[in-house]
C-alpha positions in Angstrom: 93.7 115.7 74.9 90.4 114.4 76.3 91.9 111.0 77.2 94.8 112.7 79.0 92.4 114.8 80.9 90.3 111.8 81.8 93.4 109.9 83.0 94.4 112.8 85.1 90.9 113.0 86.6 90.9 109.2 87.4 94.3 109.6 89.0 93.1 112.4 91.2 90.1 110.3 92.3 92.4 107.4 93.2 94.6 109.7 95.2 91.6 111.1 97.1 90.4 107.6 97.9 93.9 106.5 99.0 94.3 109.4 101.4 90.9 108.8 102.9 91.6 105.1 103.3 94.9 105.8 105.2 93.2 108.4 107.4 90.5 105.9 108.3 92.9 103.2 109.5 93.3 102.4 113.2 96.2 104.4 114.7 97.2 101.6 117.1 99.6 98.7 116.2 98.6 95.9 113.9 98.7 92.2 114.6 102.0 90.5 115.5 103.9 89.4 112.4 104.7 85.9 113.7 108.1 85.6 111.9 111.0 83.9 113.6 113.0 87.1 113.9 112.9 90.9 113.9 110.8 92.5 111.1 112.2 95.8 109.8 110.6 98.1 107.2 113.3 100.3 105.7 113.0 103.2 103.3 114.8 106.4 102.4 113.8 109.8 101.1 115.2 113.2 100.1 113.9 116.8 100.4 112.2 117.0 97.0 109.8 114.3 98.3 109.3 115.5 101.8 106.0 117.3 101.0 104.3 113.9 100.4 106.5 111.7 102.5 104.1 111.8 105.5 101.4 110.1 103.4 103.7 107.2 102.6 104.9 106.9 106.2 101.4 106.9 107.7 100.4 104.2 105.2 103.4 102.0 106.3 103.0 102.7 110.0 99.2 101.8 109.9 99.4 98.3 108.5 97.3 95.3 109.5 100.5 93.5 110.6 103.0 95.3 112.9 106.7 95.5 112.1 109.2 95.7 114.9 110.9 98.7 113.4 110.3 101.3 110.7 113.5 103.1 109.7 113.7 106.2 107.5 117.3 106.7 106.3 118.4 110.2 105.3 121.5 112.0 104.1 123.3 113.8 106.9 121.6 117.2 107.5 118.3 116.3 105.7 116.6 115.4 109.0 116.5 119.1 109.8 114.4 119.8 106.7 111.7 117.2 107.4 108.1 118.6 107.9 107.4 119.1 111.6 104.9 116.3 111.9 107.1 113.5 110.6 109.6 113.1 113.5 106.6 112.8 115.9 105.0 109.8 114.0 104.7 106.9 116.5 106.9 104.0 115.7 109.2 105.8 113.2 113.0 105.8 113.6 114.9 108.5 111.7 118.6 107.7 111.0 121.3 109.2 108.8 123.8 107.4 106.6 126.2 108.0 103.7 124.7 109.5 100.5 124.1 106.2 98.7 121.0 107.3 96.7 118.4 104.6 96.5 120.7 102.1 98.2 120.0 104.0 101.5 116.7 102.1 101.8 118.5 98.7 102.3 122.2 98.8 102.8 122.4 100.6 106.1 119.6 98.4 107.5 121.5 95.2 106.4 124.5 96.6 108.3 122.5 97.8 111.3 120.1 94.9 111.8 121.8 91.7 110.5 119.7 88.6 111.0 116.4 90.5 110.5 113.7 90.1 107.9 113.9 93.4 105.9 111.1 94.9 103.9 112.0 97.7 101.6 109.6 100.4 100.5 109.7 103.5 98.3 108.9 106.9 99.7 106.4 108.2 97.1 103.6 105.7 96.7 100.4 104.5 98.4 100.7 101.2 100.3 97.4 99.5 101.1 96.6 98.3 104.7 97.4 94.7 103.8 100.6 95.4 101.9 102.9 94.2 104.6 100.7 91.3 105.7 100.9 89.7 102.2 104.7 89.9 102.1 104.9 88.4 105.6 102.5 85.6 104.6 104.8 84.8 101.7 107.8 84.6 104.0 105.8 82.4 106.4 105.0 80.1 103.5 108.7 79.6 102.8 109.7 82.4 100.4 113.2 83.7 101.0 112.5 86.8 98.9 109.0 87.9 98.0 107.8 91.0 96.1 104.5 92.5 94.9 105.9 93.5 91.5 108.4 91.8 89.2 109.7 91.6 85.7 110.9 88.4 83.9 114.3 88.7 82.4 114.4 87.9 78.6 117.6 86.1 77.4 119.5 86.4 74.2 122.2 83.9 73.6 122.1 82.8 77.3 122.6 86.3 78.6 120.1 89.1 79.5 118.5 90.9 76.5 118.2 94.7 76.7 115.9 95.8 79.5 113.2 97.0 77.2 112.7 93.4 75.9 112.0 91.9 79.3 108.5 91.0 80.3 107.5 93.9 82.5 105.2 93.8 85.5 104.2 90.1 85.2 100.6 89.4 85.9 100.7 86.2 88.0 102.7 84.7 90.8 105.9 83.1 89.8 109.3 82.1 91.1 112.3 81.3 88.9 115.9 82.3 88.4 114.7 84.9 85.9 112.2 86.6 88.2 113.5 90.1 88.6 112.0 92.0 91.6 111.2 95.7 91.4 111.5 97.5 94.7 108.9 100.1 94.2 106.0 98.0 95.4 107.8 96.4 98.3 110.1 93.4 98.9 110.7 91.2 101.9 114.1 89.6 102.3 114.7 86.8 104.8 118.0 86.7 106.7 121.0 85.4 104.7 119.7 85.7 101.2 122.5 87.9 99.8 126.1 87.4 98.6 128.5 89.0 101.1 129.3 91.8 98.7 125.8 93.2 99.0 126.8 96.1 101.4 130.1 97.0 99.6 129.6 100.6 98.6 132.9 100.5 96.7 131.3 98.0 94.3 127.6 99.0 94.0 128.5 102.7 93.6 130.8 101.8 90.7 129.0 98.9 89.0 125.4 99.9 89.5 125.2 103.4 90.9 121.6 104.1 89.7 120.2 100.5 89.6 119.8 99.0 93.0 117.3 96.4 91.7 119.9 95.1 89.3 122.5 95.0 92.1 120.2 93.2 94.5 119.2 90.6 91.8 122.9 89.8 91.3 123.5 89.5 95.0 120.6 87.1 95.8 121.2 85.0 92.6 125.0 84.7 93.5 123.7 83.3 96.8 121.5 80.8 95.0 118.2 82.4 96.0 115.2 82.9 93.7 112.7 85.7 94.1 109.0 85.0 94.4 106.5 87.3 92.9 103.1 87.3 94.7 99.7 88.4 93.5 98.6 89.7 90.1 99.8 92.7 88.1 100.9 95.4 90.5 99.6 98.9 90.2 101.7 101.9 91.4 99.8 104.9 92.8 102.3 107.8 93.1 101.5 110.8 95.2 101.0 114.0 93.2 104.1 116.2 93.2 106.4 113.5 94.6 108.7 113.8 91.6 108.8 110.1 91.4 109.8 109.7 87.7 113.4 110.7 87.5 115.3 107.5 88.3 112.5 105.2 87.3 112.2 106.7 83.8 115.9 106.7 83.4 116.1 103.0 84.1 113.0 102.1 82.2 114.6 103.4 79.0 117.7 101.3 79.7 120.2 104.1 80.5 120.7 102.8 84.0 119.7 99.2 84.1 121.4 98.1 80.9 124.7 99.7 81.9 124.5 98.0 85.3 123.8 94.6 83.8 126.8 95.0 81.5 129.0 96.0 84.4 127.9 93.2 86.6 128.2 90.6 83.8 131.8 91.7 83.4 132.6 91.7 87.1 130.7 88.6 88.3 129.5 86.8 85.2 125.9 85.7 84.7 124.3 84.2 87.9 120.9 83.5 86.3 
């Protein structure tokens, strides 16, 4: 009981510091990104998270490096339910798309802005001021895909072992065919890193409806691209009340990711 209370206390202190840090950032644009193409930050949200969405958006819009576009994708009709301050945030585009769940953070942007560098983000966590700059730096250094947080796929008989047996949240930089990016902490994708099927909603909605990270792994591996994990062990700081755990918990226990891996193995084979 005491340890739980102490963890909750530390979490609240981290949240207070994160909110203060975002509020203290310069409101004006950051430095030019310097990439040889358009840089788009893309994310999605839904009404249950709208109460804390503004915190995430301000953290993304006030980065040390300036993206060309920041797009928030919503289901049709949800834009009318946004808090009043969000549509007025400088530099934010609000668009609607089909109800593709977590795929909304990348699929419509891949269709809307082909040839761009695309950075995906989640809607419910704190992103430090240098978050985007580190991803851009990896891309400038030659990484075709770079992420702050990754797992390493464990194999059994040459095929993926159950998700629970993978090495989760690896603690050092790496790049290999078994590096499995997790989108929660942010990922940058250079142009042309995916198999052409990546935007096919008839396939991802059937084969991996709750597991966009698994789908995206298959799509970049089928294209022959390895993901690069940058930095040390990533730490996720979720906003209080953001209801962040539903899909993540489901996939952590294998009910989503293991089913998606099995379906993709059957449809495409093993690309690892």
